[in-house]
C-alpha positions, 0 to 999 in steps of 0.5 A: 084386230085387239092392240094386245094380241099377235100382229099379222105378220106374227100371225102369218108365221104361226099358221106356215108353222101350224100348218107343218105340224099339221103335215108332221102328225097327218103322216103318223097318226093315217099310217096307223089308220091304214095299217089297222095294226094300233092296240085299244086301252082305256084311260081314267075317264074310260075314254079309249085311246091308241099308241097312235094318238100317243105318237101323234102328239108326240110327233106335235110336241117334238117340232114345236119345242124345238121351233118354238122353245118360250111355248107351251103345248097342253096335249090331250095325253102328254099334260102340259109340256114346257114353261108354265107361264108362257103367254102362247100356248098350243093347246093340242088333240091329236085325234079327235075322234078317236072312237071313229079312228078306231073303227076304221070310220075317217071322221078323225082330226088333228086339232091345233090350235095357237092361245095367246093369254088364254084366248085363241089366235089360231087353229088348224083341224086336219084330218088326213083322211078325208082328205080334208084340212080347214085353218084361221087366224084371228087377222085372217080368213078362214080356209077350206084345202086351200079354199075362203069359206063362210058361214051360211045365211039360213035367219029362221030355225025352220029351215036350219040344218043342224048337227045334234050329238047328243049324250047321258049329260045332256039327257041329264040336264034336260028332263023337260025334252028341249032338245027334241022340241028345239029338233023338232023346229028345224028343216034337217038334223044329223050327228055328224060328229065331233069336229066334222059339224063345227066346220061344216059350220064354218063352210056354210053347209050346217047351219047350226051345230050341239056338241055332246057336254063334257068336252075339254080345252084340246076338243074346242080351242082349235075350231074357234078361229076357224068358224069365228072368221068364217062369220060364225059363232062359238059358246058354250051352251049357256051363251058364254064365249070360253074354250074352257067350257065342257061344252060347245056349240056354234051356229052361223050367227043369225041362229044363235040366240033362237038356239039358245033359247031352246036348249036346258039351262 
């Protein structure tokens, strides 16, 4: 590991904190999901938000600010809290998959990342309604519910399982139908969506996942260490490694170049 990044012991301590934060987030979000007693609002970008999203982010932020006052927190709902020049920043999506949450679909999760000098060094993805949790830091292995995970060894697109989320913005950049051709080139296509498809790549259950265009940093940061430490690759649709990009492609590494070659530029 680079000498510029925190050492193993420091990352282990931060991971223990992140897992504790995930427990607190789960307690708020799962109670709200189970009760169905929440209202739904629209943000300026027309996306859905509930008071459970905001309460979950508050629960996360309160613990992090109490335990790590020298760190900043960047969340989807409340923006940046804490010192603006902090080298450590927690990047939070309190409920990734709010539309699922609203409709009663259990595929949603809290995404908790620690970024150091603009590098995501730790990620926790907690999906309490599915009783699933993934985590990793850059000095260790990736885990799912306590067991080590590894990406698949599928080396040919024609044998690959692909999860893809196509939205309006993909259609805008793909007038020639390159995504449709890619889907015809693989063995199996599903749309697991949001965080889950990328975690399935990390587990080796899916070989390639292509997300919608229009993502935000808090949609991506927590996923990166988990996929990478499981042996996978994470880039945007243009092949750049950038957790602040607006798109995300993950793979088992073996299929990444072939996948990107099919994508519209």
